[in-house]
FIKOLZA-1660 file (N, C-alpha, C; in steps of 0.1 Angstrom, whole numbers, plus 5000, padded with zeros to 4 digits):
% residues 93
   i   px   py   pz ch aa at
   1 4906 5082 4965  A  X  N
   1 4911 5093 4974  A  X CA
   1 4926 5094 4971  A  X  C
   2 4930 5106 4970  A  X  N
   2 4945 5109 4969  A  X CA
   2 4950 5114 4982  A  X  C
   3 4963 5115 4983  A  X  N
   3 4970 5118 4995  A  X CA
   3 4965 5132 5001  A  X  C
   4 4964 5142 4992  A  X  N
   4 4960 5155 4997  A  X CA
   4 4945 5155 5002  A  X  C
   5 4937 5146 4997  A  X  N
   5 4923 5145 5002  A  X CA
   5 4923 5138 5016  A  X  C
   6 4932 5128 5017  A  X  N
   6 4934 5121 5030  A  X CA
   6 4938 5131 5041  A  X  C
   7 4948 5139 5037  A  X  N
   7 4953 5149 5047  A  X CA
   7 4942 5159 5050  A  X  C
   8 4935 5164 5041  A  X  N
   8 4924 5173 5043  A  X CA
   8 4913 5167 5052  A  X  C
   9 4909 5155 5050  A  X  N
   9 4899 5148 5058  A  X CA
   9 4904 5146 5072  A  X  C
  10 4917 5143 5074  A  X  N
  10 4923 5141 5088  A  X CA
  10 4923 5155 5095  A  X  C
  11 4927 5165 5087  A  X  N
  11 4927 5179 5093  A  X CA
  11 4913 5183 5098  A  X  C
  12 4903 5180 5090  A  X  N
  12 4889 5183 5093  A  X CA
  12 4885 5176 5105  A  X  C
  13 4889 5163 5107  A  X  N
  13 4885 5155 5118  A  X CA
  13 4892 5158 5131  A  X  C
  14 4904 5165 5129  A  X  N
  14 4913 5168 5141  A  X CA
  14 4917 5182 5141  A  X  C
  15 4907 5191 5143  A  X  N
  15 4910 5206 5143  A  X CA
  15 4921 5210 5153  A  X  C
  16 4923 5202 5163  A  X  N
  16 4933 5206 5173  A  X CA
  16 4948 5204 5169  A  X  C
  17 4949 5197 5157  A  X  N
  17 4963 5194 5152  A  X CA
  17 4965 5204 5140  A  X  C
  18 4978 5209 5139  A  X  N
  18 4982 5217 5128  A  X CA
  18 4983 5208 5116  A  X  C
  19 4980 5214 5104  A  X  N
  19 4982 5206 5091  A  X CA
  19 4996 5200 5090  A  X  C
  20 5006 5206 5095  A  X  N
  20 5020 5201 5094  A  X CA
  20 5021 5188 5103  A  X  C
  21 5014 5188 5114  A  X  N
  21 5014 5177 5123  A  X CA
  21 5007 5165 5117  A  X  C
  22 4996 5168 5110  A  X  N
  22 4988 5157 5104  A  X CA
  22 4996 5151 5093  A  X  C
  23 5003 5160 5085  A  X  N
  23 5011 5155 5074  A  X CA
  23 5023 5146 5079  A  X  C
  24 5029 5150 5090  A  X  N
  24 5040 5143 5096  A  X CA
  24 5035 5129 5100  A  X  C
  25 5023 5128 5106  A  X  N
  25 5018 5115 5111  A  X CA
  25 5016 5106 5099  A  X  C
  26 5010 5111 5088  A  X  N
  26 5007 5104 5076  A  X CA
  26 5020 5099 5070  A  X  C
  27 5030 5108 5069  A  X  N
  27 5043 5104 5064  A  X CA
  27 5050 5093 5072  A  X  C
  28 5049 5094 5085  A  X  N
  28 5055 5083 5094  A  X CA
  28 5047 5070 5092  A  X  C
  29 5034 5071 5091  A  X  N
  29 5026 5059 5089  A  X CA
  29 5030 5051 5077  A  X  C
  30 5030 5058 5065  A  X  N
  30 5034 5052 5053  A  X CA
  30 5048 5047 5052  A  X  C
  31 5057 5055 5058  A  X  N
  31 5071 5051 5059  A  X CA
  31 5073 5038 5067  A  X  C
  32 5066 5037 5078  A  X  N
  32 5067 5025 5086  A  X CA
  32 5062 5013 5078  A  X  C
  33 5051 5014 5071  A  X  N
  33 5046 5003 5063  A  X CA
  33 5056 4999 5053  A  X  C
  34 5062 5009 5045  A  X  N
  34 5071 5006 5035  A  X CA
  34 5084 5000 5040  A  X  C
  35 5089 5005 5052  A  X  N
  35 5101 4999 5057  A  X CA
  35 5099 4985 5061  A  X  C
  36 5088 4982 5068  A  X  N
  36 5085 4968 5072  A  X CA
  36 5084 4959 5060  A  X  C
  37 5077 4963 5049  A  X  N
  37 5076 4955 5037  A  X CA
  37 5090 4953 5031  A  X  C
  38 5098 4963 5030  A  X  N
  38 5111 4962 5024  A  X CA
  38 5120 4952 5032  A  X  C
  39 5118 4951 5045  A  X  N
  39 5125 4941 5053  A  X CA
  39 5120 4927 5052  A  X  C
  40 5109 4925 5044  A  X  N
  40 5103 4912 5042  A  X CA
  40 5092 4909 5052  A  X  C
  41 5088 4918 5060  A  X  N
  41 5078 4916 5070  A  X CA
  41 5064 4918 5065  A  X  C
  42 5055 4919 5074  A  X  N
  42 5041 4921 5070  A  X CA
  42 5035 4931 5080  A  X  C
  43 5024 4938 5076  A  X  N
  43 5018 4948 5084  A  X CA
  43 5003 4944 5084  A  X  C
  44 4998 4942 5096  A  X  N
  44 4984 4939 5098  A  X CA
  44 4976 4950 5105  A  X  C
  45 4966 4955 5099  A  X  N
  45 4957 4965 5104  A  X CA
  45 4944 4959 5107  A  X  C
  46 4941 4956 5119  A  X  N
  46 4929 4948 5122  A  X CA
  46 4916 4956 5117  A  X  C
  47 4908 4948 5110  A  X  N
  47 4895 4954 5105  A  X CA
  47 4897 4960 5091  A  X  C
  48 4910 4962 5087  A  X  N
  48 4913 4968 5074  A  X CA
  48 4919 4958 5065  A  X  C
  49 4930 4952 5069  A  X  N
  49 4937 4943 5060  A  X CA
  49 4951 4941 5063  A  X  C
  50 4958 4933 5055  A  X  N
  50 4972 4929 5058  A  X CA
  50 4980 4932 5045  A  X  C
  51 4991 4939 5047  A  X  N
  51 5001 4942 5036  A  X CA
  51 5012 4932 5038  A  X  C
  52 5017 4926 5027  A  X  N
  52 5028 4917 5027  A  X CA
  52 5035 4918 5013  A  X  C
  53 5045 4910 5012  A  X  N
  53 5051 4909 4998  A  X CA
  53 5051 4895 4993  A  X  C
  54 5051 4893 4981  A  X  N
  54 5052 4880 4974  A  X CA
  54 5063 4880 4964  A  X  C
  55 5069 4869 4962  A  X  N
  55 5079 4868 4952  A  X CA
  55 5073 4865 4938  A  X  C
  56 5078 4872 4929  A  X  N
  56 5074 4870 4915  A  X CA
  56 5086 4863 4908  A  X  C
  57 5084 4851 4903  A  X  N
  57 5095 4844 4897  A  X CA
  57 5100 4851 4884  A  X  C
  58 5113 4848 4881  A  X  N
  58 5119 4853 4869  A  X CA
  58 5112 4847 4857  A  X  C
  59 5111 4855 4846  A  X  N
  59 5103 4850 4835  A  X CA
  59 5109 4857 4822  A  X  C
  60 5104 4852 4811  A  X  N
  60 5107 4858 4798  A  X CA
  60 5095 4867 4794  A  X  C
  61 5098 4880 4793  A  X  N
  61 5087 4889 4789  A  X CA
  61 5089 4894 4775  A  X  C
  62 5081 4903 4770  A  X  N
  62 5082 4908 4756  A  X CA
  62 5082 4923 4757  A  X  C
  63 5091 4929 4749  A  X  N
  63 5091 4943 4747  A  X CA
  63 5079 4946 4738  A  X  C
  64 5069 4954 4743  A  X  N
  64 5057 4956 4735  A  X CA
  64 5060 4964 4722  A  X  C
  65 5070 4972 4722  A  X  N
  65 5073 4980 4710  A  X CA
  65 5080 4972 4699  A  X  C
  66 5089 4963 4703  A  X  N
  66 5097 4956 4693  A  X CA
  66 5092 4941 4692  A  X  C
  67 5086 4936 4702  A  X  N
  67 5083 4922 4702  A  X CA
  67 5094 4913 4706  A  X  C
  68 5106 4919 4709  A  X  N
  68 5117 4911 4713  A  X CA
  68 5115 4905 4727  A  X  C
  69 5121 4893 4730  A  X  N
  69 5121 4887 4743  A  X CA
  69 5130 4894 4752  A  X  C
  70 5126 4895 4765  A  X  N
  70 5133 4902 4775  A  X CA
  70 5133 4894 4787  A  X  C
  71 5145 4892 4794  A  X  N
  71 5146 4885 4806  A  X CA
  71 5141 4894 4817  A  X  C
  72 5131 4890 4825  A  X  N
  72 5126 4898 4836  A  X CA
  72 5130 4890 4849  A  X  C
  73 5139 4897 4857  A  X  N
  73 5144 4890 4869  A  X CA
  73 5133 4888 4880  A  X  C
  74 5136 4879 4889  A  X  N
  74 5128 4876 4901  A  X CA
  74 5127 4889 4909  A  X  C
  75 5115 4892 4915  A  X  N
  75 5114 4904 4923  A  X CA
  75 5102 4902 4933  A  X  C
  76 5103 4910 4943  A  X  N
  76 5092 4911 4953  A  X CA
  76 5082 4921 4949  A  X  C
  77 5069 4918 4951  A  X  N
  77 5058 4928 4948  A  X CA
  77 5049 4929 4960  A  X  C
  78 5044 4941 4962  A  X  N
  78 5035 4943 4974  A  X CA
  78 5022 4935 4972  A  X  C
  79 5016 4931 4982  A  X  N
  79 5003 4923 4982  A  X CA
  79 4994 4928 4993  A  X  C
  80 4982 4930 4991  A  X  N
  80 4972 4935 5001  A  X CA
  80 4961 4925 5002  A  X  C
  81 4958 4920 5014  A  X  N
  81 4946 4911 5016  A  X CA
  81 4937 4919 5025  A  X  C
  82 4925 4922 5020  A  X  N
  82 4915 4929 5029  A  X CA
  82 4911 4920 5040  A  X  C
  83 4908 4927 5052  A  X  N
  83 4903 4920 5064  A  X CA
  83 4888 4917 5062  A  X  C
  84 4883 4909 5072  A  X  N
  84 4869 4904 5071  A  X CA
  84 4860 4916 5072  A  X  C
  85 4862 4926 5081  A  X  N
  85 4854 4938 5082  A  X CA
  85 4853 4946 5069  A  X  C
  86 4865 4947 5063  A  X  N
  86 4866 4954 5050  A  X CA
  86 4858 4947 5039  A  X  C
  87 4859 4934 5038  A  X  N
  87 4851 4927 5028  A  X CA
  87 4836 4928 5031  A  X  C
  88 4832 4927 5043  A  X  N
  88 4818 4928 5047  A  X CA
  88 4813 4942 5043  A  X  C
  89 4821 4952 5046  A  X  N
  89 4817 4966 5043  A  X CA
  89 4815 4968 5028  A  X  C
  90 4825 4963 5020  A  X  N
  90 4824 4964 5006  A  X CA
  90 4812 4957 4999  A  X  C
  91 4808 4946 5005  A  X  N
  91 4798 4938 5000  A  X CA
  91 4784 4940 5006  A  X  C
  92 4783 4950 5015  A  X  N
  92 4770 4953 5021  A  X CA
  92 4761 4960 5011  A  X  C
  93 4749 4956 5010  A  X  N
  93 4740 4961 4999  A  X CA
  93 4734 4974 5003  A  X  C
% end
């Protein structure tokens, strides 16, 4: 599902809201998750999962075009752990 499909589905489920209002809610939702992660926090959505960040250590990488070694600095990367209900739903036969 892409963002426009999500907006359309939410508009269909909530005909009392204008499309602009639905888009504003979705924008706020994703902005709040991004802001919390950027601050080093975590976001838990019960039944869905938890978003957090993990540190990726500095390492020596390779430039695929030239094969030269490249220093890759330490960085934070997003991490998602699905909740129990999500895992059960995905594995239901």
